[in-house]
C-alpha positions as CSV (number, residue, x, y, z in Angstrom):
1,X,151.5,87.6,143.1
2,X,147.8,87.8,143.4
3,X,147.6,91.2,141.7
4,X,149.7,89.9,138.8
5,X,147.4,87.0,138.4
6,X,144.4,89.3,138.5
7,X,146.0,91.5,135.9
8,X,146.8,88.5,133.7
9,X,143.2,87.3,133.8
10,X,142.0,90.8,133.0
11,X,144.3,90.9,130.0
12,X,143.3,87.5,128.8
13,X,139.6,88.0,129.5
14,X,136.8,85.4,129.6
15,X,135.7,85.7,126.0
16,X,137.8,82.7,124.9
17,X,135.9,80.5,127.4
18,X,132.6,81.4,125.6
19,X,134.1,80.6,122.3
20,X,135.4,77.2,123.7
21,X,131.9,76.4,125.0
22,X,130.4,77.4,121.7
23,X,132.7,75.0,119.9
24,X,131.9,72.2,122.4
25,X,128.2,72.9,121.9
26,X,128.6,72.5,118.1
27,X,130.5,69.2,118.6
28,X,127.9,68.0,121.1
29,X,125.0,68.7,118.7
30,X,126.9,67.0,115.9
31,X,127.5,63.9,118.1
32,X,123.8,63.8,119.1
33,X,122.6,64.0,115.5
34,X,125.1,61.3,114.4
35,X,123.9,59.0,117.2
36,X,120.2,59.5,116.4
37,X,120.8,58.7,112.8
38,X,122.9,55.7,113.7
39,X,120.3,54.3,116.0
40,X,117.6,54.9,113.4
41,X,119.5,53.2,110.6
42,X,120.4,50.2,112.9
43,X,117.0,49.6,114.4
44,X,115.8,46.0,114.5
45,X,112.2,44.9,115.1
46,X,113.1,42.4,117.7
47,X,109.5,41.5,118.8
48,X,108.7,40.7,115.2
49,X,112.0,38.9,114.6
50,X,111.9,36.5,117.5
51,X,109.2,34.1,116.2
52,X,110.5,34.5,112.7
53,X,114.0,33.5,113.8
54,X,112.8,30.4,115.5
55,X,110.9,29.3,112.4
56,X,113.9,30.1,110.2
57,X,116.2,28.1,112.4
58,X,114.0,25.1,112.0
59,X,114.5,25.3,108.3
60,X,118.2,25.6,108.5
61,X,121.1,28.1,108.8
62,X,120.6,29.5,105.3
63,X,117.0,30.6,106.1
64,X,118.1,32.3,109.3
65,X,121.0,34.1,107.6
66,X,118.6,35.4,104.9
67,X,116.2,36.6,107.6
68,X,118.9,38.6,109.4
69,X,120.7,39.9,106.3
70,X,118.6,43.1,105.8
71,X,119.3,44.4,109.3
72,X,122.5,46.1,110.4
73,X,121.7,46.5,114.1
74,X,123.6,44.8,116.9
75,X,120.9,42.2,117.5
76,X,121.0,40.9,113.9
77,X,124.8,41.2,113.4
78,X,125.5,39.2,116.6
79,X,123.0,36.4,115.9
80,X,124.1,36.2,112.3
81,X,127.6,35.6,113.4
82,X,126.4,32.8,115.6
83,X,124.3,31.3,112.8
84,X,127.4,31.1,110.6
85,X,129.1,29.0,113.3
86,X,126.2,26.6,114.0
87,X,128.2,23.7,112.7
88,X,130.7,24.1,115.6
89,X,128.2,23.6,118.3
90,X,126.6,25.7,121.1
91,X,129.7,26.6,123.0
92,X,131.6,27.9,120.0
93,X,128.5,29.8,118.9
94,X,128.1,31.4,122.4
95,X,131.8,32.5,122.3
96,X,131.5,34.0,118.8
97,X,128.3,35.9,119.8
98,X,129.9,37.2,123.0
99,X,132.9,38.5,121.0
100,X,130.7,40.1,118.3
101,X,128.6,41.7,121.0
102,X,131.7,43.3,122.5
103,X,132.6,44.7,119.1
104,X,129.1,45.9,118.3
105,X,128.9,47.7,121.7
106,X,131.9,49.8,120.7
107,X,129.9,51.0,117.6
108,X,126.9,51.8,119.8
109,X,128.9,53.6,122.4
110,X,130.7,55.9,120.0
111,X,130.7,59.5,121.2
112,X,129.1,58.6,124.5
113,X,132.3,59.2,126.5
114,X,132.5,62.6,124.9
115,X,129.0,63.5,125.8
116,X,129.5,62.2,129.4
117,X,132.7,64.2,129.8
118,X,131.1,67.3,128.3
119,X,128.1,67.0,130.6
120,X,130.4,66.7,133.6
121,X,132.9,69.4,132.8
122,X,131.2,72.1,130.8
123,X,129.8,73.7,134.0
124,X,133.3,74.0,135.4
125,X,134.6,75.5,132.1
126,X,131.8,78.1,132.4
127,X,132.7,78.6,136.1
128,X,136.3,79.3,135.1
129,X,135.1,82.0,132.7
130,X,133.0,83.5,135.4
131,X,135.9,83.6,137.9
132,X,138.2,85.1,135.2
133,X,135.5,87.7,134.4
134,X,135.0,88.6,138.1
135,X,138.7,88.9,138.7
136,X,138.9,91.2,135.7
137,X,136.0,93.3,137.0
138,X,137.8,93.8,140.3
139,X,141.0,94.6,138.6
140,X,139.3,97.3,136.5
141,X,137.5,98.6,139.5
142,X,140.7,99.3,141.3
143,X,141.8,101.5,138.3
144,X,138.5,103.5,138.2
145,X,138.2,106.8,139.9
146,X,134.7,108.1,140.6
147,X,131.8,108.2,143.0
148,X,130.5,105.1,144.7
149,X,127.4,104.8,142.5
150,X,129.4,104.6,139.3
151,X,131.7,102.0,140.9
152,X,128.8,99.9,142.0
153,X,127.3,100.1,138.5
154,X,130.6,99.1,136.9
155,X,131.2,96.1,139.1
156,X,127.6,94.9,138.8
157,X,127.7,95.1,135.1
158,X,131.0,93.3,134.9
159,X,129.8,90.5,137.2
160,X,126.6,90.0,135.2
161,X,128.7,89.6,132.1
162,X,131.0,87.2,133.8
163,X,128.0,85.0,135.0
164,X,127.0,84.5,131.3
165,X,129.9,82.0,131.1
166,X,128.4,79.9,133.9
167,X,125.0,80.0,132.2
168,X,126.5,79.0,128.9
169,X,128.4,76.1,130.5
170,X,125.1,74.8,132.0
171,X,123.3,75.2,128.7
172,X,126.0,73.1,127.1
173,X,126.1,70.5,129.8
174,X,122.4,69.8,130.4
175,X,121.6,68.6,126.9
176,X,124.7,66.5,126.8
177,X,123.8,64.7,130.0
178,X,120.2,64.1,128.8
179,X,121.5,62.8,125.5
180,X,124.1,60.6,127.1
181,X,121.5,59.0,129.4
182,X,119.1,58.4,126.5
183,X,121.8,56.9,124.3
184,X,123.1,54.8,127.1
185,X,119.5,53.4,127.6
186,X,119.4,52.6,123.9
187,X,122.7,50.7,124.1
188,X,121.4,48.7,127.1
189,X,118.2,47.9,125.3
190,X,120.0,46.7,122.2
191,X,122.2,44.5,124.3
192,X,119.2,43.0,126.1
193,X,117.5,42.4,122.8
194,X,120.7,40.8,121.5
195,X,120.8,38.4,124.4
196,X,117.2,37.5,123.9
197,X,117.8,36.6,120.2
198,X,121.0,34.8,121.1
199,X,119.2,32.7,123.7
200,X,116.8,31.6,121.0
201,X,119.7,30.4,118.8
202,X,121.5,28.7,121.7
203,X,118.3,27.0,122.8
204,X,117.7,25.7,119.3
205,X,121.2,24.4,119.0
206,X,120.9,22.6,122.4
207,X,117.6,21.0,121.6
208,X,118.8,19.9,118.1
209,X,122.4,18.9,119.1
210,X,122.5,15.7,117.1
211,X,121.4,17.5,114.0
212,X,123.8,20.4,114.2
213,X,125.9,19.1,111.4
214,X,122.9,18.8,109.2
215,X,121.9,22.4,110.0
216,X,125.4,23.5,109.2
217,X,125.4,21.8,105.9
218,X,122.1,23.5,105.0
219,X,123.6,26.9,105.9
């Protein structure tokens, strides 16, 4: 049974593992580039926007909506959804913003699960290629006839080739893990910024509760 498996691995070879890792590497780079472009296109200058939002809210919902309109990031989209519901009161606004935040987080977390899974599993895929390669090397060695020196050179060469799969697996996994951690940090930062802007809106609504209807009419 063991010899049959070794022969099967020898016939299949480990080259397909390298091609699989290469394909995963291409997909990984594509996902990273897409996320970088997404975050760049959806950036929001929160520090600059905070005082402007408070001033705009004092002038009414329409002013706040106009202020947030140019931005496509989570922070602006969530607060804009809350501004549109100002006439319904703080509790309704909070619920709307929470629901919108959950939806926006799905946009921001796109491909993160792929990068996480790739970072965790690519080394094992590479290790599989190495094991297959080593099994094939020993299978070939049994069929060789010659002096000890030639056998040693054969097995060392085969093992070194097999180890390439492990190296490639690590080369694919490490950038994926780094990118995942970086993008995850960006998602957390965007969520925190969103909560900060949402707090400004809710505080404004609570301090101007009697005038909510008037603000809603202005918006």
